[in-house]
C-alpha positions as CSV (number, residue, x, y, z in Angstrom):
1,M,-0.9,1.2,-8.8
2,S,2.5,2.9,-8.6
3,N,4.9,2.2,-5.8
4,L,6.5,5.6,-6.1
5,T,6.3,8.0,-3.1
6,P,7.7,11.5,-2.5
7,N,10.6,9.7,-0.8
8,S,11.5,7.6,-3.8
9,P,14.8,8.6,-5.5
10,L,14.8,10.8,-8.5
11,R,16.1,8.0,-10.8
12,D,13.0,6.0,-10.1
13,W,10.7,8.9,-11.0
14,L,12.6,9.4,-14.3
15,S,12.2,5.7,-15.0
16,D,8.4,5.9,-14.8
17,P,6.9,6.5,-18.3
18,A,4.4,9.2,-17.3
19,A,6.2,10.9,-14.4
20,G,9.5,10.8,-16.3
21,Q,7.8,12.6,-19.2
22,V,6.6,15.3,-16.9
23,L,10.0,15.8,-15.4
24,R,11.8,15.9,-18.8
25,G,9.2,18.4,-20.0
26,L,9.8,20.7,-17.1
27,L,13.5,20.5,-17.6
28,A,13.2,21.2,-21.3
29,S,11.1,24.3,-20.5
30,Q,14.1,25.5,-18.5
31,G,16.6,24.7,-21.3
32,Q,18.0,21.7,-19.5
33,S,18.0,17.9,-19.9
34,E,17.9,15.2,-17.4
35,Q,21.7,15.0,-17.6
36,A,21.9,18.1,-15.5
37,L,20.3,16.2,-12.6
38,A,22.9,13.4,-12.7
39,P,24.4,14.3,-9.3
40,A,21.0,14.2,-7.7
41,L,19.6,10.9,-9.0
42,G,19.8,9.3,-5.6
43,L,17.9,12.1,-3.8
44,P,14.3,11.7,-2.8
45,L,12.0,13.7,-5.0
46,E,10.7,15.7,-2.0
47,Q,14.2,16.7,-1.0
48,L,15.1,17.8,-4.6
49,V,12.0,20.0,-4.6
50,K,12.9,21.6,-1.3
51,M,16.5,22.4,-2.3
52,S,15.8,23.5,-5.9
53,G,15.4,27.2,-5.1
54,G,12.0,27.2,-6.8
55,K,13.1,25.5,-10.0
56,F,10.9,22.5,-9.0
57,P,7.7,23.9,-7.3
58,P,6.1,22.0,-4.4
59,E,3.1,21.3,-6.6
60,L,5.3,19.1,-8.8
61,V,5.2,16.3,-6.2
62,D,1.4,15.9,-6.5
63,V,1.6,16.2,-10.3
64,L,4.1,13.4,-10.5
65,V,2.3,11.1,-8.0
66,T,-0.9,11.5,-10.1
67,A,1.0,10.9,-13.3
68,A,2.6,7.7,-11.9
69,E,-0.6,6.4,-10.5
70,T,-2.8,7.0,-13.6
71,G,-0.2,6.6,-16.3
72,R,-1.4,9.9,-17.9
73,V,0.6,13.1,-18.5
74,P,-1.3,16.2,-17.4
75,E,-1.9,18.8,-20.1
76,G,-1.2,21.8,-17.9
77,P,0.4,22.8,-14.6
78,A,-1.2,21.4,-11.4
79,D,-3.7,23.6,-9.5
80,T,-2.5,22.4,-6.2
81,A,-1.7,24.5,-3.2
82,A,2.0,24.7,-2.2
83,A,3.0,22.7,0.8
84,A,2.9,24.8,3.9
85,E,6.2,25.8,5.4
86,P,6.7,25.5,9.1
87,D,6.3,28.7,11.2
88,L,9.8,29.5,12.4
89,G,8.7,32.6,14.3
90,V,10.6,34.9,12.0
91,E,10.0,36.0,8.5
92,I,12.4,34.4,6.0
93,G,12.5,35.9,2.5
94,A,13.5,34.2,-0.7
95,P,17.3,34.1,-1.2
96,E,18.7,36.7,-3.5
97,P,19.6,35.3,-6.9
98,W,23.3,35.1,-7.5
99,T,24.8,37.0,-10.5
100,E,28.3,36.3,-11.7
101,Q,30.5,39.3,-11.3
102,I,33.5,39.3,-13.7
103,T,36.8,40.9,-12.4
104,P,38.3,42.4,-15.6
105,G,42.0,41.8,-15.9
106,R,42.4,39.5,-12.9
107,F,44.2,36.9,-15.0
108,S,45.8,39.3,-17.6
109,G,49.0,38.0,-19.2
110,Q,48.6,34.5,-17.6
111,T,48.3,31.0,-19.0
112,V,45.9,28.7,-17.1
113,V,45.4,25.0,-17.8
114,V,41.9,23.7,-17.2
115,T,41.1,20.0,-17.5
116,G,37.6,18.8,-18.1
117,A,37.0,22.0,-20.0
118,A,34.5,20.9,-22.5
119,S,31.5,20.7,-20.1
120,G,30.3,21.3,-16.6
121,I,32.5,22.9,-14.0
122,G,35.6,22.9,-16.2
123,K,33.8,24.7,-19.0
124,A,32.5,27.3,-16.5
125,V,36.0,27.8,-15.1
126,A,37.6,28.2,-18.5
127,S,34.9,30.7,-19.6
128,R,35.3,32.8,-16.5
129,I,39.1,32.9,-16.7
130,V,39.1,33.9,-20.4
131,R,36.7,36.7,-19.6
132,E,39.0,37.8,-16.8
133,G,42.0,38.1,-19.2
134,S,43.8,34.8,-19.4
135,R,44.8,32.4,-22.1
136,V,43.4,29.0,-21.3
137,I,44.8,25.6,-22.3
138,A,41.5,23.8,-22.4
139,V,42.0,20.0,-22.0
140,D,39.3,17.4,-22.5
141,V,38.7,14.1,-24.3
142,S,35.8,15.6,-26.2
143,A,37.1,17.3,-29.4
144,D,33.6,18.5,-30.2
145,G,33.1,20.1,-26.8
146,L,36.4,21.9,-27.0
147,A,35.6,23.1,-30.5
148,A,32.4,24.6,-29.3
149,L,34.2,26.3,-26.3
150,A,36.8,27.8,-28.6
151,A,34.1,29.0,-31.0
152,D,32.3,30.7,-28.1
153,L,35.4,32.3,-26.4
154,G,37.7,32.9,-29.3
155,E,41.5,32.8,-29.7
156,A,42.2,33.0,-25.9
157,V,41.2,29.3,-25.8
158,V,43.8,26.7,-26.9
159,P,41.9,23.5,-27.3
160,L,43.8,20.3,-26.5
161,T,42.1,17.0,-27.0
162,A,43.9,14.7,-24.6
163,D,43.3,11.8,-22.2
164,I,44.9,12.8,-18.9
165,T,45.3,9.1,-18.0
166,V,47.9,8.8,-20.7
167,P,51.4,9.8,-19.3
168,A,52.4,11.6,-22.5
169,S,49.4,14.0,-22.2
170,A,51.2,16.0,-19.6
171,D,54.0,16.8,-22.1
172,S,51.3,17.8,-24.6
173,V,49.8,20.2,-22.1
174,L,53.2,21.9,-21.5
175,A,53.9,22.2,-25.2
176,A,50.5,23.8,-25.8
177,A,51.2,26.3,-23.0
178,G,54.6,27.2,-24.4
179,G,56.4,25.8,-21.4
180,R,54.9,28.2,-18.8
181,V,51.8,27.6,-16.7
182,D,50.7,30.2,-14.2
183,A,47.8,28.2,-12.8
184,L,46.4,24.7,-13.1
185,A,42.8,23.6,-12.4
186,N,42.5,19.8,-12.2
187,V,38.7,19.6,-12.8
188,A,38.3,16.5,-14.9
189,G,36.9,13.6,-13.0
190,V,34.5,10.7,-13.1
191,M,31.9,9.2,-10.7
192,D,31.6,5.7,-9.5
193,N,28.4,3.7,-9.2
194,D,28.0,4.1,-5.4
195,A,29.3,0.6,-4.9
196,A,30.4,-0.5,-1.4
197,V,33.7,-2.3,-1.3
198,H,32.2,-5.8,-1.6
199,E,30.4,-4.7,-4.8
200,A,33.4,-2.8,-6.3
201,D,34.2,-3.6,-9.9
202,D,37.9,-3.6,-10.9
203,T,37.1,-1.8,-14.2
204,I,35.3,1.1,-12.5
205,W,37.8,1.2,-9.6
206,D,40.8,1.4,-12.0
207,R,39.1,4.0,-14.2
208,V,38.2,6.2,-11.3
209,M,41.7,6.1,-9.8
210,R,43.4,6.8,-13.2
211,I,41.3,9.8,-14.0
212,N,40.7,11.3,-10.5
213,V,44.2,10.7,-9.0
214,D,46.8,9.7,-11.5
215,G,45.9,12.3,-14.1
216,P,46.0,15.3,-11.7
217,M,49.3,14.0,-10.2
218,R,51.0,13.8,-13.6
219,L,49.9,17.3,-14.5
220,M,51.1,18.7,-11.2
221,R,54.4,16.9,-11.7
222,A,54.7,18.5,-15.1
223,V,53.9,22.1,-14.2
224,V,55.5,22.5,-10.8
225,P,59.1,22.8,-12.1
226,G,58.2,25.7,-14.2
227,M,56.3,27.3,-11.4
228,L,59.3,26.9,-9.1
229,A,61.5,28.5,-11.7
230,A,59.1,31.4,-12.1
231,G,58.8,32.0,-8.4
232,G,55.2,31.0,-8.1
233,G,52.0,29.5,-9.4
234,R,48.6,28.2,-8.2
235,I,47.2,24.7,-8.4
236,V,43.6,23.9,-7.6
237,N,42.4,20.3,-7.4
238,I,38.7,19.7,-7.5
239,V,37.9,17.1,-4.9
240,S,34.3,16.6,-3.6
241,E,32.1,16.4,-0.6
242,A,33.2,12.7,-0.8
243,A,36.6,13.9,0.2
244,L,35.2,15.1,3.5
245,R,33.0,12.2,4.5
246,G,32.4,8.6,3.8
247,S,28.7,8.8,3.0
248,A,28.6,10.9,-0.2
249,A,29.6,8.3,-2.8
250,G,30.9,4.8,-3.4
251,A,34.2,3.3,-2.3
252,A,36.1,4.1,-5.5
253,Y,35.1,7.7,-5.8
254,T,35.4,8.4,-2.1
255,T,38.9,6.8,-2.0
256,S,40.0,8.8,-5.0
257,K,38.9,12.1,-3.6
258,H,40.4,11.4,-0.2
259,A,43.7,10.6,-2.1
260,L,43.5,13.9,-4.0
261,V,43.1,15.8,-0.7
262,G,46.3,14.0,0.5
263,L,48.1,15.0,-2.7
264,T,47.0,18.6,-2.2
265,K,48.1,18.8,1.4
266,S,51.4,17.0,0.8
267,S,52.2,19.3,-2.1
268,A,51.2,22.4,-0.2
269,Y,53.6,21.5,2.6
270,Q,56.4,20.5,0.2
271,Y,56.3,23.8,-1.7
272,A,55.4,26.2,1.1
273,G,57.6,29.3,0.8
274,T,58.4,28.9,-2.9
275,G,55.4,30.8,-4.2
276,V,53.7,27.7,-5.4
277,Q,50.3,27.3,-3.7
278,V,48.2,24.1,-3.8
279,N,44.6,24.2,-2.7
280,A,41.4,22.3,-3.4
281,V,37.7,23.0,-3.8
282,A,35.2,20.4,-2.5
283,P,31.9,20.8,-4.4
284,G,28.6,19.4,-3.1
285,A,25.8,18.6,-5.5
286,V,26.3,20.4,-8.8
287,A,24.2,20.4,-12.0
288,T,27.0,19.4,-14.4
289,G,25.6,16.5,-16.4
290,I,28.4,14.2,-15.2
291,H,27.7,10.6,-16.2
292,V,26.7,8.4,-13.3
293,P,27.0,4.6,-13.9
294,T,24.1,2.3,-13.0
295,A,23.9,2.3,-9.2
296,A,25.1,-0.7,-7.2
297,P,22.2,-1.9,-5.1
298,Y,23.7,-2.1,-1.6
299,G,26.0,1.0,-1.7
300,S,23.4,3.3,-3.4
301,A,20.7,2.4,-0.9
302,R,23.2,3.4,1.9
303,T,24.3,6.7,0.4
304,A,20.7,7.7,-0.5
305,K,19.9,7.8,3.2
306,M,22.5,10.5,3.8
307,R,21.9,12.6,0.7
308,V,18.8,14.0,2.3
309,A,21.1,16.4,4.1
310,I,22.2,18.1,0.8
311,P,21.1,21.8,1.2
312,G,21.0,22.8,-2.4
313,L,22.0,22.0,-6.0
314,A,24.5,24.5,-7.3
315,M,25.2,25.6,-10.9
316,A,28.6,25.1,-12.5
317,E,29.1,28.9,-12.6
318,E,28.8,29.1,-8.8
319,L,31.6,26.6,-8.4
320,A,33.7,28.5,-10.9
321,A,33.5,31.5,-8.7
322,S,35.1,29.6,-5.8
323,I,37.7,27.9,-8.1
324,T,38.8,31.0,-10.0
325,F,39.4,32.8,-6.7
326,L,41.9,30.1,-5.6
327,L,43.5,30.2,-9.1
328,S,44.0,33.9,-8.9
329,K,46.7,35.9,-7.1
330,D,43.9,37.1,-4.7
331,A,44.3,33.7,-2.9
332,V,47.5,35.0,-1.4
333,N,48.4,33.2,1.9
334,L,46.1,30.3,1.1
335,N,48.0,27.0,0.8
336,G,46.7,23.5,1.6
337,A,43.2,24.8,2.1
338,I,40.3,22.5,1.3
339,L,37.4,24.9,0.5
340,P,34.0,23.3,0.8
341,S,31.8,24.9,-1.9
342,D,28.7,22.9,-0.9
343,G,26.1,25.3,0.4
344,G,26.8,24.2,4.0
345,W,26.5,20.4,3.4
346,S,29.7,19.7,5.2
347,A,28.6,21.8,8.2
348,A,25.6,19.4,8.8
């Protein structure tokens, strides 16, 4: 008899032999793998279904419960009635699907640095900026991922395999850019394991701080002098819902993203009036495939209780729309803004 219920976290359902096979099969049918669900592993299955925008139908809950209890994978889709929605006294239609709208020439003649460009949000940002006219210095530790990006987008992509935690990498970025950077998107980041401070591991803590705080700081330090000399530039730091609250992640990740907000606001103030603008985007749950370490028992149990408030799982391209706006000259008069791109999670 399975102990799984609709309120069990997604990671437990994926660990079940039969239910996990059903979930992976559904993802494969949509051209995805389970890595796309990494940000949602702590969510209850029932909550994921509700916020999936139809990607996971309500019938899936019953299918997975049956698979977990019997140990058998069903041959076809479940013939189960969808869960009834509450009567709210007003007709609510399905949300209109979003379609990316490219703005031709928005970044013409510019050079933009994007870190974490080989996958997820960084890849979506790099792709959109290239299609809007810019040359992109695409920075990542994955040479294969960068090669694929360059093959897809062409000569406008300058791939640079680099570890942003290494101080010399900032000089390599400037050299690849030819000395001038019009905009910088600090996207690269890593998750922690949801550990509360008494569970915090020095290795994870140090890695999170080096990648999420030290790397962005060094790149900002490298590009700002050129921006000041040119009379302007835009920097966008990718923070997180964890930068806005204490219940979205573990101690290390939450601390790192709060620190990055501080760096953003301090820099926005210091360079106000120079033409250099420094803003941040705070994503909620995004299907990026970011690696999530094995969860710490105490901390993950605490954060799981709050993640039921997540209103939706966004795609990387949706975040790129927010980020590229702040990277563009259309973001005139925005400085020190922390833009929550989280579907309303921070409003809850």
